[in-house]
C-alpha positions as CSV (number, residue, x, y, z in Angstrom):
1,M,-7.3,-16.7,50.0
2,V,-9.6,-17.3,47.1
3,R,-11.0,-13.8,47.4
4,G,-7.5,-12.3,47.7
5,A,-6.4,-14.1,44.5
6,V,-9.4,-12.9,42.6
7,A,-8.9,-9.4,43.8
8,A,-5.2,-9.5,42.8
9,R,-6.1,-10.8,39.4
10,G,-8.6,-8.0,38.9
11,V,-6.0,-5.4,39.9
12,C,-3.5,-6.8,37.4
13,R,-6.1,-6.9,34.7
14,R,-6.9,-3.2,35.3
15,R,-3.2,-2.3,35.2
16,E,-2.8,-4.1,31.9
17,L,-5.7,-2.2,30.4
18,S,-4.5,1.1,31.7
19,S,-1.0,0.6,30.5
20,P,-0.4,2.4,27.1
21,I,2.1,-0.2,26.1
22,L,0.0,-3.3,26.9
23,A,-3.1,-1.6,25.7
24,G,-1.6,-1.5,22.3
25,R,-1.7,-5.2,22.2
26,T,-5.5,-5.1,22.1
27,L,-5.6,-2.9,19.1
28,P,-5.9,-5.7,16.5
29,R,-9.3,-6.6,18.1
30,M,-10.6,-3.3,16.6
31,I,-10.2,-4.7,13.2
32,F,-10.3,-8.5,13.7
33,E,-11.5,-10.7,16.5
34,R,-8.7,-12.6,18.1
35,D,-10.2,-16.1,17.9
36,R,-11.7,-15.7,14.4
37,K,-10.4,-15.5,10.9
38,P,-9.9,-12.0,9.4
39,P,-12.9,-10.8,7.4
40,F,-12.9,-11.7,3.7
41,L,-13.2,-8.1,2.6
42,A,-10.1,-7.1,4.6
43,C,-8.0,-9.9,3.1
44,L,-9.4,-9.0,-0.4
45,S,-8.4,-5.4,0.2
46,V,-4.9,-6.2,1.2
47,G,-4.4,-8.5,-1.7
48,L,-5.7,-6.1,-4.3
49,V,-3.7,-3.1,-2.9
50,A,-0.6,-5.2,-2.9
51,G,-1.3,-6.2,-6.4
52,A,-1.8,-2.5,-7.3
53,V,1.7,-1.7,-5.9
54,T,3.2,-4.6,-7.9
55,A,1.4,-3.6,-11.1
56,Q,2.4,0.0,-10.7
57,Q,6.1,-0.9,-10.6
58,M,5.8,-3.3,-13.5
59,T,4.1,-0.8,-15.8
60,A,6.0,2.3,-14.8
61,F,9.2,1.7,-16.8
62,R,7.5,-0.1,-19.6
63,A,5.4,3.0,-20.2
64,L,8.5,5.2,-20.0
65,A,10.6,2.9,-22.2
66,V,13.8,3.8,-20.3
67,G,16.5,1.2,-20.7
68,S,16.1,-2.4,-21.5
69,G,13.5,-4.8,-20.0
70,I,16.0,-6.2,-17.5
71,E,17.1,-2.7,-16.4
72,G,13.5,-1.7,-16.0
73,A,12.6,-4.8,-14.0
74,A,15.6,-4.2,-11.7
75,A,14.7,-0.6,-11.2
76,S,11.1,-1.5,-10.4
77,A,12.1,-4.1,-7.8
78,G,14.5,-1.7,-6.2
79,L,12.0,1.1,-6.0
80,A,9.4,-1.2,-4.5
81,M,11.8,-2.4,-1.8
82,L,12.9,1.2,-1.1
83,A,9.2,2.3,-0.7
84,I,8.6,-0.5,1.7
85,A,11.6,0.3,3.7
86,L,10.7,4.0,3.9
87,A,7.1,3.2,4.9
88,A,8.3,0.8,7.6
89,G,10.7,3.5,9.0
90,L,7.9,6.1,9.0
91,L,5.5,3.8,10.8
92,C,8.1,2.9,13.4
93,L,8.7,6.6,14.1
94,A,4.9,7.3,14.4
95,T,3.9,4.2,16.4
96,D,2.4,6.3,19.3
97,W,0.5,8.6,16.9
98,L,-0.8,5.6,14.9
99,A,-2.2,4.0,18.1
100,E,-4.8,6.8,18.2
101,N,-5.1,7.8,14.6
102,W,-4.6,4.6,12.6
103,R,-8.1,4.7,11.1
104,G,-7.6,8.1,9.5
105,A,-4.0,7.2,8.4
106,T,-5.2,4.0,6.8
107,G,-8.0,5.7,4.9
108,L,-5.7,8.7,3.8
109,A,-3.0,6.4,2.5
110,L,-5.5,4.3,0.6
111,L,-7.3,7.3,-0.9
112,C,-4.1,9.0,-2.0
113,F,-2.7,6.0,-3.9
114,G,-4.8,6.4,-7.0
115,P,-4.4,10.1,-7.6
116,L,-0.6,9.9,-6.8
117,L,-0.3,7.0,-9.3
118,V,-1.9,9.0,-12.1
119,A,0.0,12.2,-11.3
120,A,3.4,10.4,-11.0
121,S,2.8,8.6,-14.3
122,L,1.9,11.8,-16.2
123,L,4.8,13.9,-14.7
124,A,7.3,11.1,-15.3
125,R,6.4,11.0,-19.0
126,Q,7.2,14.7,-19.2
127,V,10.6,14.5,-17.6
128,A,11.8,11.0,-18.6
129,P,14.7,11.2,-21.1
130,T,14.9,8.9,-24.1
131,A,17.7,6.4,-24.4
132,P,19.6,8.3,-27.1
133,H,19.3,11.5,-25.1
134,L,20.5,9.8,-22.0
135,A,23.5,8.5,-23.7
136,A,24.4,11.7,-25.4
137,D,23.8,14.2,-22.6
138,P,25.2,13.4,-19.2
139,T,23.0,16.0,-17.5
140,A,20.0,14.0,-18.5
141,S,20.7,11.7,-15.6
142,W,19.1,14.3,-13.3
143,R,15.9,13.9,-15.3
144,L,16.1,10.2,-14.9
145,A,16.6,10.6,-11.1
146,T,13.5,12.9,-11.0
147,C,11.6,10.2,-12.9
148,L,12.7,7.6,-10.4
149,A,11.7,9.8,-7.4
150,L,8.2,10.3,-8.9
151,Q,7.7,6.6,-9.4
152,L,8.6,6.1,-5.7
153,V,5.7,8.2,-4.4
154,P,2.7,5.9,-5.2
155,P,4.1,2.7,-3.7
156,L,5.1,4.6,-0.6
157,A,1.4,5.4,0.0
158,G,0.4,1.8,-0.8
159,A,3.1,0.4,1.5
160,S,2.0,2.7,4.3
161,Y,-1.5,1.3,4.0
162,L,-0.3,-2.3,4.0
163,G,2.1,-1.7,6.9
164,I,-0.7,-0.2,9.1
165,V,-3.0,-3.1,8.4
166,Y,-0.3,-5.6,9.1
167,H,0.5,-4.0,12.4
168,Q,-3.1,-3.6,13.6
169,G,-4.0,-7.1,12.5
170,R,-0.6,-8.7,13.4
171,E,-2.4,-11.7,15.2
172,H,-3.6,-12.7,11.7
173,L,-0.4,-11.7,9.9
174,P,0.1,-15.0,8.0
175,R,-3.3,-14.8,6.4
176,L,-2.9,-11.1,5.5
177,Y,0.6,-11.7,4.1
178,G,-0.7,-14.7,2.1
179,A,-3.4,-12.5,0.7
180,S,-0.8,-9.9,-0.4
181,L,1.3,-12.5,-2.1
182,A,-1.7,-13.8,-3.9
183,G,-2.6,-10.3,-5.0
184,A,1.0,-9.7,-6.3
185,G,0.8,-12.9,-8.3
186,L,-2.5,-11.9,-9.8
187,A,-1.2,-8.5,-10.7
188,T,1.7,-10.1,-12.5
189,L,-0.6,-12.2,-14.6
190,L,-2.9,-9.3,-15.4
191,V,0.0,-7.0,-16.5
192,A,1.4,-9.8,-18.7
193,A,-2.0,-10.3,-20.3
194,A,-2.6,-6.6,-20.8
195,A,0.8,-5.9,-22.2
196,S,0.0,-7.9,-25.4
197,R,-3.3,-6.0,-25.9
198,F,-2.8,-2.4,-24.8
199,M,-0.3,0.3,-25.4
200,P,2.4,0.7,-22.7
201,A,0.9,4.1,-21.7
202,D,-2.5,2.5,-21.1
203,L,-1.2,-0.2,-18.7
204,V,-1.6,2.2,-15.8
205,L,-5.3,1.1,-15.9
206,V,-4.3,-2.2,-14.3
207,P,-3.0,-0.8,-11.0
208,L,-5.8,1.7,-11.0
209,L,-8.5,-0.9,-11.2
210,L,-6.8,-3.0,-8.5
211,W,-6.5,0.0,-6.3
212,F,-10.2,0.9,-6.7
213,G,-11.2,-2.7,-5.9
214,G,-9.0,-2.8,-2.8
215,A,-10.2,0.5,-1.5
216,F,-13.9,-0.3,-2.1
217,A,-13.5,-3.7,-0.3
218,W,-11.8,-1.9,2.7
219,F,-14.5,0.7,3.1
220,M,-17.3,-1.8,2.6
221,G,-15.8,-4.0,5.2
222,R,-15.5,-1.1,7.6
223,R,-19.0,0.1,6.7
224,R,-17.8,3.6,6.2
225,R,-20.2,5.6,3.9
226,N,-18.0,8.7,4.2
227,G,-15.0,6.5,3.0
228,L,-16.9,5.4,0.0
229,L,-17.8,9.0,-0.8
230,A,-14.2,10.0,-0.4
231,L,-13.2,7.1,-2.7
232,T,-15.6,8.5,-5.4
233,V,-13.9,11.9,-5.1
234,S,-10.5,10.3,-5.3
235,C,-11.4,8.3,-8.4
236,L,-12.7,11.5,-10.1
237,A,-9.4,13.2,-9.2
238,A,-7.4,10.3,-10.6
239,L,-9.4,10.4,-13.9
């Protein structure tokens, strides 16, 4: 009877490992050990990237000087929530694909954030209407809509990175989410401090520095030399 029970347990274990659905439950071990705390560099990366997304939204409308401060803050919060919702929807649709390709998807989303941030900021300044123009010309609302769409692209990449890491390390989700909240709070303080010393157009350096720190911490924690090389190329493209 003992041998039969052991054999039956071994068969069940092999079935669990061969099942694509149950095998997905072991994916977090690829990043974090189940019974250990998540690596410090992984939590640092999550916090800094979350701070970069927060800082990007805070600095976007201040640099464009569209509307009042309250309107800009409301639009920033709305765009951030919309980016998170879109990223969550895309990740839900691509769950099976991410089970095999999450490493490349994480690195791609992380590397694209910086260049997309700079490109969106530069293009938005070109198309953003001024407040008098917006009040005098009703057609200028299309330019404002284009500006909002451009500012939605960078946080979509950042939210995709955070969503993949949350999913793959969901056994340590409280610690990862706490790191992201700490990073968002730090970004708020940094933007508030930089706003009194720099021009609004130069505030984009705050999310850029936070993004670089988060990407560097991630690739260092993963020991990916090719990732660090790609990060260097991405930084040169952003500059």
